[in-house]
All heavy atoms as an XYZ file, in Angstrom:
853
protein
N      44.245    106.969    133.209
C      43.582    107.715    134.250
C      43.390    109.159    133.785
O      44.295    109.773    133.240
C      44.431    107.670    135.522
C      43.813    108.441    136.648
S      44.846    108.486    138.116
C      44.166    107.116    138.988
N      42.205    109.681    134.012
C      41.894    111.053    133.613
C      42.618    112.042    134.522
O      42.743    111.828    135.725
C      40.394    111.290    133.686
N      43.098    113.112    133.929
C      43.775    114.171    134.687
C      42.731    115.058    135.346
O      41.759    115.457    134.721
C      44.638    115.002    133.745
C      45.431    116.059    134.453
C      46.302    116.820    133.477
C      47.049    117.905    134.202
N      47.881    118.681    133.298
N      42.938    115.352    136.614
C      42.018    116.216    137.359
C      42.650    117.593    137.531
O      43.775    117.713    138.004
C      41.723    115.618    138.732
C      40.897    116.506    139.606
N      39.559    116.737    139.378
C      41.228    117.253    140.684
C      39.104    117.577    140.287
N      40.092    117.901    141.092
N      41.944    118.615    137.119
C      42.401    119.988    137.310
C      41.512    120.641    138.344
O      40.298    120.714    138.173
C      42.335    120.782    135.986
O      43.120    120.108    135.018
C      42.860    122.185    136.185
N      42.121    121.087    139.414
C      41.368    121.709    140.489
C      41.031    123.156    140.145
O      41.878    123.872    139.607
C      42.218    121.676    141.760
C      41.427    121.884    143.008
C      42.246    121.579    144.246
O      42.790    120.468    144.321
O      42.334    122.458    145.106
N      39.806    123.599    140.418
C      39.455    124.995    140.129
C      40.216    125.951    141.039
O      40.734    125.559    142.086
C      37.950    125.046    140.414
C      37.697    123.919    141.342
C      38.705    122.853    141.026
N      40.284    127.199    140.621
C      40.936    128.222    141.448
C      40.145    128.376    142.738
O      38.917    128.403    142.730
C      40.951    129.554    140.705
C      41.773    129.509    139.446
C      41.652    130.826    138.687
N      42.082    130.687    137.324
C      43.349    130.823    136.923
N      44.273    131.105    137.787
N      43.652    130.692    135.652
N      40.866    128.503    143.821
C      40.230    128.651    145.127
C      39.944    130.120    145.427
O      40.647    131.011    144.949
C      41.142    128.080    146.206
C      41.289    126.582    146.104
C      42.037    126.057    147.325
N      42.150    124.625    147.232
C      43.301    123.990    147.061
N      44.428    124.650    146.972
N      43.308    122.675    146.993
N      38.969    130.344    146.279
C      38.625    131.687    146.732
C      39.861    132.373    147.286
O      40.544    131.833    148.148
C      37.540    131.607    147.823
O      36.374    131.017    147.255
C      37.209    132.982    148.381
N      40.155    133.567    146.743
C      41.259    134.375    147.233
C      42.646    133.844    146.944
O      43.633    134.427    147.393
N      42.767    132.764    146.201
C      44.069    132.155    145.910
C      45.016    133.125    145.199
O      46.236    133.017    145.316
C      43.853    130.905    145.060
C      45.083    130.131    144.729
C      44.776    128.859    143.955
O      43.608    128.588    143.616
O      45.736    128.129    143.674
N      44.484    134.070    144.485
C      45.280    135.022    143.710
C      45.892    136.151    144.545
O      46.715    136.898    144.066
C      44.408    135.638    142.607
C      43.203    136.349    143.163
N      42.065    135.674    143.554
C      42.980    137.655    143.412
C      41.192    136.541    144.020
N      41.713    137.756    143.937
N      45.522    136.276    145.798
C      45.941    137.413    146.627
C      47.363    137.217    147.158
O      47.676    136.184    147.728
C      44.982    137.607    147.816
C      43.559    137.818    147.330
C      45.431    138.775    148.690
C      42.528    137.689    148.427
N      48.190    138.240    146.975
C      49.507    138.302    147.610
C      49.367    139.078    148.914
O      49.795    138.636    149.971
C      50.557    138.980    146.699
C      51.882    139.155    147.426
C      50.738    138.198    145.413
N      48.740    140.261    148.833
C      48.485    141.073    150.022
C      47.323    142.008    149.732
O      47.016    142.290    148.576
C      49.722    141.882    150.421
O      49.980    142.886    149.462
N      46.706    142.480    150.815
C      45.626    143.454    150.670
C      45.591    144.343    151.904
O      46.176    144.019    152.928
C      44.283    142.767    150.434
C      43.838    141.835    151.515
C      42.546    141.102    151.186
O      41.667    141.668    150.522
O      42.419    139.961    151.615
N      44.905    145.459    151.790
C      44.815    146.414    152.890
C      44.018    145.828    154.052
O      43.233    144.894    153.880
C      44.156    147.699    152.403
N      44.232    146.387    155.237
C      43.511    145.934    156.428
C      42.008    146.084    156.256
O      41.534    146.957    155.525
C      43.950    146.744    157.653
C      45.346    146.389    158.085
O      45.829    145.293    157.817
N      46.000    147.312    158.754
N      41.308    145.253    156.990
C      39.851    145.309    156.945
C      39.347    144.981    155.558
O      39.878    144.118    154.884
N      38.345    145.677    155.131
C      37.742    145.433    153.814
C      38.082    146.543    152.831
O      37.384    146.730    151.845
C      36.227    145.299    153.958
N      39.174    147.279    153.063
C      39.506    148.420    152.207
C      39.790    148.026    150.769
O      39.506    148.783    149.847
C      40.692    149.180    152.791
C      40.901    150.526    152.160
C      41.831    151.399    152.968
N      43.213    151.398    152.556
C      43.665    151.923    151.424
N      42.827    152.454    150.571
N      44.927    151.908    151.131
N      40.324    146.844    150.541
C      40.656    146.408    149.183
C      39.452    145.843    148.425
O      39.479    145.758    147.213
C      41.742    145.327    149.230
O      42.924    145.832    149.775
N      38.418    145.455    149.151
C      37.279    144.739    148.559
C      36.006    145.571    148.582
O      35.814    146.417    149.445
C      37.002    143.454    149.336
C      38.163    142.521    149.411
C      37.797    141.304    150.213
N      38.993    140.559    150.604
C      38.966    139.447    151.304
N      37.809    138.953    151.707
N      40.087    138.849    151.609
N      35.128    145.249    147.634
C      33.778    145.826    147.623
C      32.779    144.742    147.268
O      33.100    143.802    146.530
C      33.670    146.937    146.575
C      34.377    148.209    146.952
C      34.118    149.339    145.971
O      33.377    149.154    144.982
O      34.682    150.417    146.202
N      31.570    144.888    147.775
C      30.454    144.052    147.340
C      29.924    144.669    146.060
O      29.814    145.894    145.954
C      29.355    143.996    148.408
C      29.781    143.239    149.615
N      29.661    141.885    149.714
C      30.370    143.653    150.765
C      30.136    141.481    150.874
N      30.582    142.542    151.524
N      29.615    143.838    145.081
C      29.190    144.334    143.771
C      28.242    143.329    143.140
O      27.796    142.379    143.787
C      30.424    144.562    142.890
N      27.974    143.548    141.847
C      27.141    142.625    141.071
C      27.921    142.168    139.856
O      28.482    142.989    139.131
C      25.839    143.317    140.624
O      25.106    143.708    141.792
C      24.972    142.393    139.779
N      27.950    140.852    139.654
C      28.495    140.288    138.428
C      27.311    140.125    137.482
O      26.376    139.378    137.772
C      29.181    138.947    138.687
C      29.841    138.306    137.475
C      31.017    139.145    136.980
C      30.296    136.895    137.792
N      27.330    140.853    136.371
C      26.180    140.898    135.473
C      26.083    139.689    134.556
O      24.991    139.331    134.126
C      26.230    142.166    134.623
N      27.222    139.060    134.248
C      27.194    137.940    133.299
C      28.438    137.096    133.467
O      29.470    137.571    133.927
C      27.126    138.477    131.873
N      28.324    135.845    133.073
C      29.465    134.950    133.036
C      29.523    133.983    134.194
O      28.975    134.225    135.261
N      30.168    132.858    133.950
C      30.468    131.866    134.977
C      31.957    132.014    135.232
O      32.772    131.525    134.464
C      30.104    130.464    134.501
C      30.276    129.429    135.586
O      30.675    129.734    136.703
N      29.982    128.189    135.257
N      32.328    132.732    136.282
C      33.695    133.196    136.472
C      34.377    132.538    137.658
O      33.797    132.415    138.735
C      33.694    134.706    136.675
S      33.011    135.617    135.285
N      35.630    132.179    137.454
C      36.466    131.611    138.507
C      36.997    132.712    139.405
O      37.081    133.877    139.002
C      37.631    130.861    137.866
N      37.395    132.345    140.607
C      38.113    133.284    141.471
C      39.336    133.769    140.708
O      39.988    132.991    140.007
C      38.528    132.591    142.760
N      39.625    135.051    140.803
C      40.771    135.616    140.104
C      40.475    136.122    138.711
O      41.370    136.598    138.016
N      39.217    136.052    138.271
C      38.854    136.558    136.948
C      39.019    138.074    136.903
O      38.578    138.786    137.806
C      37.403    136.181    136.586
O      37.296    134.756    136.530
C      36.980    136.765    135.248
N      39.664    138.552    135.850
C      39.841    139.988    135.650
C      38.539    140.534    135.080
O      37.995    140.004    134.106
C      41.031    140.265    134.712
C      41.175    141.761    134.457
C      42.316    139.695    135.318
N      38.030    141.598    135.713
C      36.712    142.142    135.376
C      36.784    143.576    134.879
O      37.712    144.315    135.184
C      35.813    142.101    136.614
C      35.583    140.734    137.249
C      34.805    140.890    138.552
C      34.865    139.799    136.288
N      35.744    143.953    134.143
C      35.533    145.314    133.663
C      34.153    145.757    134.139
O      33.369    144.947    134.639
C      35.602    145.339    132.140
N      33.856    147.026    133.966
C      32.528    147.554    134.285
C      31.728    147.752    133.011
O      32.245    148.296    132.032
C      32.648    148.900    135.012
C      33.067    148.836    136.465
C      33.415    150.224    136.981
C      31.973    148.209    137.315
N      30.457    147.327    133.032
C      29.590    147.582    131.878
C      28.920    148.944    132.037
O      29.132    149.645    133.023
C      28.578    146.445    131.680
C      27.549    146.339    132.793
O      27.375    147.235    133.615
N      26.844    145.213    132.819
N      28.107    149.326    131.072
C      27.443    150.629    131.084
C      26.517    150.847    132.257
O      26.256    151.985    132.654
N      26.022    149.757    132.857
C      25.124    149.865    134.007
C      25.884    149.928    135.327
O      25.279    150.024    136.391
C      24.158    148.679    134.016
N      27.226    149.857    135.259
C      28.029    149.913    136.474
C      28.198    148.590    137.175
O      28.598    148.550    138.340
N      27.886    147.488    136.488
C      28.081    146.149    137.037
C      29.305    145.516    136.403
O      29.723    145.889    135.309
C      26.848    145.281    136.778
C      25.636    145.794    137.516
O      25.714    146.191    138.671
N      24.505    145.799    136.843
N      29.864    144.516    137.084
C      31.064    143.863    136.583
C      30.732    142.759    135.589
O      29.706    142.078    135.703
C      31.884    143.302    137.748
C      32.538    144.418    138.523
C      31.952    144.924    139.676
C      33.715    145.002    138.080
C      32.535    145.971    140.368
C      34.302    146.047    138.767
C      33.701    146.527    139.906
O      34.280    147.572    140.574
N      31.609    142.614    134.618
C      31.548    141.565    133.597
C      32.982    141.126    133.323
O      33.928    141.875    133.593
C      30.885    142.053    132.284
C      29.409    142.393    132.490
C      31.634    143.238    131.694
N      33.171    139.928    132.765
C      34.528    139.535    132.403
C      35.134    140.532    131.404
O      34.432    141.066    130.545
C      34.343    138.163    131.758
C      33.070    137.638    132.352
C      32.196    138.856    132.520
N      36.417    140.775    131.532
C      37.145    141.647    130.627
C      36.944    141.205    129.177
O      36.983    140.014    128.876
C      38.639    141.599    130.974
C      39.562    142.448    130.117
C      39.346    143.927    130.405
C      41.007    142.049    130.365
N      36.712    142.167    128.292
C      36.546    141.908    126.851
C      37.536    142.800    126.108
O      37.179    143.901    125.671
C      35.112    142.182    126.421
N      38.799    142.367    125.958
C      39.851    143.255    125.452
C      39.640    143.828    124.062
O      40.224    144.857    123.726
C      41.111    142.397    125.501
C      40.674    141.022    125.748
C      39.291    141.043    126.280
N      38.787    143.227    123.245
C      38.558    143.761    121.900
C      37.301    144.629    121.813
O      36.977    145.131    120.742
C      38.465    142.625    120.863
O      37.387    141.759    121.223
C      39.762    141.826    120.806
N      36.622    144.822    122.929
C      35.399    145.633    122.942
C      35.751    147.121    122.840
O      36.916    147.510    122.927
C      34.613    145.372    124.223
N      34.724    147.942    122.659
C      34.924    149.395    122.629
C      33.815    150.096    123.416
O      33.480    151.238    123.149
C      34.964    149.893    121.181
O      33.755    149.573    120.528
N      33.267    149.390    124.403
C      32.167    149.930    125.201
C      32.537    150.123    126.674
O      31.675    150.290    127.519
C      30.947    149.019    125.090
C      31.217    147.608    125.602
O      32.371    147.306    126.000
O      30.273    146.797    125.606
N      33.825    150.080    126.971
C      34.287    150.201    128.350
C      34.674    148.874    128.967
O      35.449    148.842    129.921
N      34.143    147.777    128.452
C      34.463    146.466    129.019
C      35.837    145.958    128.590
O      36.244    144.878    128.986
C      33.372    145.425    128.679
O      33.286    145.272    127.268
C      32.023    145.840    129.246
N      36.551    146.788    127.827
C      37.919    146.457    127.446
C      38.931    146.956    128.483
O      40.126    146.674    128.380
C      38.265    147.038    126.066
C      38.427    148.535    126.033
C      37.131    149.330    125.918
O      36.026    148.745    126.010
O      37.234    150.559    125.731
N      38.465    147.668    129.504
C      39.346    148.230    130.538
C      39.193    147.454    131.840
O      38.108    147.422    132.423
C      38.994    149.700    130.788
O      39.207    150.457    129.626
N      40.280    146.852    132.300
C      40.259    146.080    133.544
C      40.072    147.004    134.737
O      40.746    148.030    134.849
C      41.547    145.283    133.681
N      39.149    146.644    135.624
C      38.836    147.484    136.785
C      38.883    146.744    138.118
O      38.922    147.373    139.168
C      37.425    148.076    136.647
C      37.254    148.995    135.464
C      38.046    150.251    135.632
C      37.775    151.202    134.469
N      38.658    152.351    134.489
N      38.849    145.394    138.094
C      38.750    144.641    139.345
C      39.157    143.194    139.116
O      39.291    142.743    137.975
C      37.315    144.700    139.878
N      39.306    142.471    140.239
C      39.581    141.039    140.203
C      38.559    140.364    141.110
O      38.360    140.778    142.265
C      41.021    140.734    140.674
C      41.271    139.235    140.697
C      42.040    141.437    139.777
N      37.917    139.328    140.601
C      36.882    138.610    141.345
C      37.504    137.808    142.487
O      38.451    137.051    142.284
C      36.131    137.680    140.386
C      34.880    136.989    140.903
C      33.810    138.009    141.286
C      34.342    136.032    139.847
N      36.972    137.957    143.677
C      37.507    137.297    144.877
C      37.184    135.800    144.912
O      38.043    134.984    145.220
C      36.967    137.989    146.128
C      37.406    137.344    147.413
C      38.738    137.395    147.819
C      36.499    136.678    148.220
C      39.146    136.795    148.993
C      36.899    136.089    149.406
C      38.222    136.139    149.782
O      38.624    135.541    150.946
N      35.957    135.434    144.613
C      35.511    134.040    144.673
C      34.719    133.706    143.412
O      34.159    134.601    142.780
C      34.632    133.816    145.904
N      34.663    132.446    143.071
C      33.907    132.010    141.889
C      32.438    132.418    142.015
O      31.851    132.337    143.093
C      34.008    130.502    141.732
N      31.869    132.858    140.881
C      30.456    133.263    140.833
C      29.899    132.844    139.474
O      30.530    133.068    138.447
C      30.291    134.795    140.997
C      28.838    135.210    140.827
C      30.828    135.253    142.336
N      28.709    132.254    139.488
C      28.042    131.875    138.243
C      26.879    132.829    137.992
O      25.829    132.729    138.601
C      27.549    130.442    138.301
C      26.940    129.967    136.992
O      26.846    130.766    136.033
O      26.575    128.783    136.917
N      27.093    133.765    137.078
C      26.050    134.715    136.684
C      25.620    134.437    135.252
O      25.199    135.341    134.543
C      26.554    136.140    136.843
N      25.734    133.189    134.830
C      25.379    132.853    133.448
C      23.870    132.895    133.204
O      23.437    133.119    132.077
C      25.950    131.488    133.056
O      25.533    130.480    133.945
N      23.070    132.731    134.253
C      21.616    132.776    134.110
C      21.015    134.120    134.513
O      20.002    134.530    133.963
C      20.967    131.665    134.951
C      21.388    130.268    134.541
C      20.963    129.922    133.128
O      19.829    130.167    132.726
N      21.890    129.369    132.363
N      21.651    134.776    135.478
C      21.150    136.067    135.971
C      22.263    136.742    136.762
O      23.154    136.065    137.278
C      19.933    135.852    136.878
N      22.229    138.069    136.878
C      23.236    138.764    137.678
C      23.273    138.214    139.113
O      22.237    137.831    139.669
C      22.763    140.217    137.662
C      21.994    140.331    136.378
C      21.291    139.009    136.241
N      24.487    138.192    139.678
C      24.680    137.640    141.019
C      25.551    138.579    141.848
O      26.420    139.269    141.318
C      25.386    136.278    140.939
C      24.604    135.205    140.230
C      23.341    134.819    140.977
O      23.345    134.671    142.195
N      22.247    134.667    140.242
N      25.337    138.599    143.164
C      26.217    139.384    144.025
C      27.616    138.764    144.021
O      27.776    137.553    143.837
C      25.564    139.283    145.404
C      24.677    138.102    145.341
C      24.295    137.899    143.901
N      28.611    139.613    144.226
C      29.986    139.131    144.253
C      30.831    140.054    145.118
O      30.377    141.119    145.538
C      30.561    139.056    142.839
S      30.736    140.650    142.008
N      32.059    139.622    145.357
C      33.052    140.443    146.047
C      34.215    140.611    145.083
O      34.664    139.646    144.457
C      33.518    139.789    147.365
C      34.648    140.571    148.004
C      32.348    139.648    148.325
N      34.690    141.842    144.949
C      35.777    142.140    144.020
C      36.888    142.909    144.726
O      36.630    143.673    145.652
C      35.276    142.953    142.804
C      34.377    142.109    141.923
C      34.548    144.214    143.230
N      38.108    142.680    144.270
C      39.240    143.508    144.696
C      39.284    144.686    143.747
O      39.343    144.504    142.527
C      40.552    142.721    144.620
C      40.763    141.852    145.800
N      40.501    140.506    145.783
C      41.186    142.155    147.049
C      40.773    140.003    146.971
N      41.188    140.982    147.757
N      39.231    145.886    144.301
C      39.187    147.095    143.476
C      40.304    148.094    143.777
O      40.457    149.066    143.038
C      37.826    147.814    143.597
C      36.712    146.959    143.027
C      37.541    148.204    145.029
N      41.093    147.870    144.834
C      42.149    148.830    145.195
C      43.070    148.218    146.245
O      42.725    147.238    146.892
C      41.544    150.120    145.739
C      40.915    149.967    147.115
C      40.263    151.229    147.641
N      39.011    151.540    147.025
C      37.851    150.915    147.278
N      37.794    149.921    148.133
N      36.752    151.275    146.665
N      44.219    148.842    146.420
C      45.137    148.579    147.528
C      45.402    147.100    147.773
O      45.243    146.604    148.885
C      44.621    149.259    148.804
N      45.801    146.393    146.710
C      46.148    144.989    146.885
C      47.187    144.560    145.850
O      47.418    145.252    144.865
C      44.923    144.094    146.818
S      44.088    144.058    145.225
N      47.807    143.412    146.126
C      48.724    142.771    145.191
C      48.154    141.398    144.857
O      47.634    140.720    145.746
C      50.106    142.576    145.822
C      50.819    143.850    146.195
C      52.081    143.545    146.967
O      51.962    143.132    148.137
O      53.169    143.694    146.386
N      48.260    141.013    143.599
C      47.747    139.714    143.161
C      48.825    138.958    142.381
O      49.699    139.563    141.764
C      46.473    139.870    142.297
C      45.337    140.480    143.102
C      46.739    140.700    141.059
N      48.765    137.614    142.432
C      49.657    136.762    141.639
C      49.193    136.796    140.196
O      48.027    136.472    139.911
C      49.571    135.301    142.099
C      50.237    135.022    143.396
N      51.594    134.989    143.543
C      49.718    134.738    144.606
C      51.877    134.699    144.789
N      50.757    134.551    145.462
N      50.073    137.150    139.279
C      49.710    137.126    137.865
C      49.283    135.747    137.402
O      48.353    135.609    136.610
N      49.939    134.698    137.919
C      49.591    133.326    137.518
C      48.230    132.899    138.053
O      47.648    131.938    137.577
C      50.650    132.334    138.013
C      52.022    132.536    137.434
C      52.829    133.587    138.203
O      52.514    133.872    139.383
O      53.766    134.153    137.615
N      47.723    133.602    139.062
C      46.439    133.254    139.653
C      45.259    133.983    139.033
O      44.124    133.791    139.445
N      45.533    134.814    138.019
C      44.446    135.553    137.377
C      43.849    134.744    136.233
O      44.555    134.011    135.549
C      44.961    136.900    136.854
C      45.497    137.846    137.916
C      45.991    139.135    137.271
C      44.462    138.136    138.985
N      42.555    134.895    136.048
C      41.846    134.233    134.938
C      41.557    135.286    133.872
O      40.880    136.277    134.139
C      40.548    133.603    135.437
N      42.107    135.056    132.692
C      41.966    135.979    131.553
C      41.037    135.377    130.518
O      40.853    134.157    130.475
C      43.328    136.209    130.912
C      44.353    136.816    131.810
C      45.345    136.160    132.486
C      44.502    138.197    132.148
N      46.098    137.055    133.206
C      45.606    138.306    133.016
C      43.810    139.348    131.787
C      46.034    139.521    133.532
C      44.232    140.564    132.294
C      45.339    140.645    133.158
N      40.485    136.203    129.619
C      39.684    135.669    128.515
C      40.525    134.699    127.676
O      41.749    134.872    127.550
C      39.314    136.907    127.691
C      39.464    138.052    128.635
C      40.557    137.674    129.589
N      39.899    133.703    127.101
C      40.606    132.668    126.337
C      41.463    133.219    125.208
O      42.586    132.768    125.018
C      39.620    131.647    125.765
C      39.017    130.770    126.853
O      39.641    130.605    127.924
O      37.909    130.256    126.626
N      40.980    134.153    124.454
C      41.683    134.621    123.248
C      42.582    135.836    123.499
O      43.072    136.437    122.548
C      40.668    134.941    122.156
N      42.853    136.187    124.747
C      43.653    137.376    125.035
C      45.110    137.152    124.621
O      45.638    136.046    124.758
C      43.532    137.769    126.523
C      44.018    139.201    126.757
C      44.245    136.765    127.419
C      43.642    139.770    128.110
N      45.743    138.201    124.093
C      47.155    138.090    123.712
C      48.025    138.852    124.719
O      47.514    139.546    125.608
C      47.391    138.549    122.269
C      47.096    140.021    122.019
O      47.364    140.868    122.901
O      46.602    140.340    120.923
N      49.340    138.733    124.585
C      50.267    139.348    125.536
C      50.124    140.868    125.602
O      50.200    141.456    126.676
C      51.712    138.967    125.202
C      52.053    137.531    125.524
C      51.868    137.177    126.986
O      52.283    137.959    127.876
O      51.293    136.101    127.260
N      49.921    141.512    124.463
C      49.733    142.966    124.455
C      48.491    143.373    125.222
O      48.500    144.370    125.960
N      47.416    142.615    125.070
C      46.177    142.909    125.782
C      46.332    142.647    127.280
O      45.783    143.388    128.098
C      45.032    142.093    125.196
C      44.672    142.522    123.785
C      43.796    141.514    123.072
O      43.849    140.304    123.320
N      42.986    142.017    122.149
N      47.099    141.614    127.639
C      47.373    141.363    129.058
C      48.173    142.523    129.639
O      47.886    142.991    130.745
C      48.095    140.016    129.262
C      47.120    138.861    128.994
C      48.682    139.911    130.676
C      47.756    137.484    129.018
N      49.165    143.014    128.898
C      49.951    144.161    129.364
C      49.061    145.383    129.579
O      49.181    146.083    130.589
C      51.065    144.506    128.377
C      52.184    143.479    128.364
O      52.277    142.662    129.310
O      52.964    143.493    127.397
N      48.164    145.640    128.631
C      47.247    146.779    128.757
C      46.347    146.610    129.975
O      46.174    147.544    130.774
C      46.398    146.933    127.483
O      47.270    147.201    126.389
C      45.373    148.047    127.614
N      45.771    145.425    130.146
C      44.879    145.166    131.275
C      45.635    145.251    132.603
O      45.110    145.768    133.591
C      44.207    143.810    131.118
N      46.874    144.769    132.618
C      47.692    144.856    133.830
C      47.925    146.323    134.194
O      47.816    146.707    135.363
C      49.025    144.116    133.628
O      48.738    142.729    133.402
C      49.931    144.251    134.843
N      48.211    147.144    133.209
C      48.376    148.583    133.452
C      47.080    149.215    133.941
O      47.103    150.108    134.798
C      48.890    149.291    132.205
C      50.335    148.968    131.925
O      51.113    148.690    132.834
N      50.715    148.981    130.660
N      45.942    148.767    133.394
C      44.646    149.254    133.875
C      44.478    148.933    135.361
O      44.009    149.775    136.139
C      43.487    148.604    133.109
C      43.376    149.042    131.666
O      43.977    150.068    131.287
O      42.687    148.327    130.899
N      44.832    147.700    135.752
C      44.713    147.301    137.156
C      45.628    148.137    138.039
O      45.218    148.588    139.117
C      45.006    145.802    137.321
C      43.969    144.860    136.716
C      44.449    143.411    136.808
C      42.608    145.018    137.380
N      46.855    148.359    137.589
C      47.786    149.190    138.355
C      47.200    150.587    138.562
O      47.324    151.162    139.649
C      49.163    149.259    137.648
C      50.039    150.346    138.252
C      49.856    147.905    137.719
N      46.523    151.124    137.549
C      45.969    152.476    137.666
C      44.891    152.588    138.736
O      44.617    153.683    139.215
C      45.443    152.971    136.310
O      44.242    152.319    135.975
N      44.266    151.467    139.116
C      43.272    151.501    140.186
C      43.832    150.979    141.513
O      43.109    150.841    142.485
C      41.962    150.753    139.803
C      41.281    151.429    138.645
C      42.200    149.281    139.559
N      45.137    150.664    141.531
C      45.774    150.245    142.765
C      45.865    148.750    142.979
O      46.115    148.285    144.090
N      45.685    147.966    141.907
C      45.842    146.510    141.990
C      47.165    146.180    141.300
O      47.290    146.349    140.083
C      44.676    145.781    141.311
C      43.353    146.147    141.979
C      44.915    144.264    141.340
C      42.123    145.643    141.253
N      48.144    145.736    142.073
C      49.474    145.467    141.561
C      49.572    143.968    141.219
O      49.301    143.117    142.059
C      50.561    145.831    142.587
C      50.355    147.259    143.111
C      51.953    145.610    142.024
C      50.355    148.331    142.067
N      49.967    143.678    139.983
C      50.117    142.291    139.542
C      51.572    141.898    139.717
O      52.476    142.550    139.170
C      49.668    142.118    138.080
C      49.841    140.679    137.630
C      48.215    142.561    137.919
N      51.843    140.849    140.459
C      53.203    140.359    140.718
C      53.477    139.104    139.929
O      52.652    138.330    139.630
C      53.402    140.057    142.197
C      53.201    141.248    143.072
C      54.436    142.087    143.094
N      54.228    143.228    143.972
C      54.790    144.380    143.772
N      55.558    144.604    142.755
N      54.586    145.380    144.600
């Protein structure tokens, strides 16, 4: 029998967040087919993209966590991101495939600097 892996659910990564919509913003995901909980960076145009820890264009700095799955592989798509005043489950975050522990530590510190606490 084939093993079934369920995708990450919308908001599954959230431990807590501020009242109302203070922790979230509406934004644009410029590229990628991303699961809920994907760690994101900002590109030069000010849109979100998946974190690229080996880049040197700003996309190596974690700035947000994607609230719900979004497929922007064909064109930029609207999205909701956690950008401040929240706690997230570390196990519920989606990282780039080739990321190492040092890069995760750096990205986690980047998230803390914007008010996203990884538990």
